Structure formats: structure tokens, C-alpha cells
N, C-alpha and C positions, 0 to 999 in steps of 0.2 A: 379642607377648604371643602365648606357645600357644594353642592349645583341644587337649580330650584326647582322647583320640581317642573318634570314634564319637557326639561334639557336634555339636549342628547350631548355625550359626553364626546367629543374627535376618536377616532379609533386609534391606539397605537402602531403602532411599529414593529420590526420582528430591532431594532435595536434597539427602543427606550423600554422593549416590553424587558430585553436585557439587562439592563441599564438595573430596572427596579426592583429582577432578581436576582441580582450579580454577578452575572456571567458574562465574560466579556463577546462581544461580537468578533460576528467570525469573522475571521480574517482575510485574502483577498489570498488565492493559490498562487503561493512566491515558482516561476520558472528555472530556479538555479538550481531544485535538485535531478531536475534532470542532470544538467548540466555538473552534477562533483558524484551522479551517479552510473558507474561506467558499466558496463555486461564485468560479467564473469568472466573468469578462465580457464576455459574446456579445466574440468577434471576428470584423473583418470583413474581414482579410485586407491590412491594414495594415501594408509590411513596414522593418524600422526593430525598435525597439526596443517596437510594441507586439506583435510577433511574444514579444519571451522574453516580458516580460508574463504574454500569455498563456498561453505553454507550461510556467512561472511555478506559473501558477497551478492551470494542470488539471494537472496536479507535483501540487503540494502536496494537490490536493484527494480528486488517487488515495490517496496515502501514508498520507494521517489518516482513511481509509474504503477499507480494507479487504478488509473485505465485499462491497464493494458490487463491485471488479474483482479477483474472484480470476485474470483470465487480460488476455491482452491483447488478444481484441475489445474484451471486456467494456469498457475506459480507449478504443480509438480507436471504437466506437459513442460516450460520451458523450460524445470531443472536438470530433466528430461534427457531435453533438447543440448548440456551443453555439456553430457558424457563421456569421453570418451576413451580408447583402451575394452581391457578386463570391464571398467564397471557399464561403459556400453551398453555391452552383454546382460547386464542387470535386468534393464526393461523387454528384450528379447520376449520374453510372457507373458503379460501384459501386450503386445501388438500381435502377441497373437490367438487372441484371445475372440 
């Protein structure tokens, strides 16, 4: 469909542009992620399945709360604050810098 000379096409909205390009429109943020992810349990440095559990719990929590973890630094600080026992001693040299 051609337009007459000098005619101005109406502006294309983001959703219409997404439809044209084949990308789905952005979804509204879900508040259910906050309900599904709970704070990870303290990690005492035990090797094996406990390590994997801690990493999975902290990863899920960070994914569910992206506004609280905008960068790697905030994620690292969050993980370090959830260490206990011998594992908590690991970050002492880092804190003394």
C-alpha cells in the first residue's frame, strides 16, 4: 500500500514494531518470582551437595531480585554475607584491604 506524496505516516509504537520485527512484546514484570525465591541458607563451607545447594539458592535469589543485584559486586557481597563457620573466614583477607 503506497502513501500519497507528502503524506506523513503515523508513528509506530513499540508493540507494533515488535510485531513487525517478529519479536514478542515485553511482558509485565511478575511479582511471583519474589514469592518463589527465599533467602539461601547459611553456607559453612561443607563440600559436596551442600555447595551445589548454596550456589543454586543464591543464584535463584539473585535472578528473582534483579533490582537488588545490578552488578557482580552486589552479588558477591550478598554471597559473602551468607557464609558461616570456616567459610566466613575466607573473605577476611578481602575485607582487610
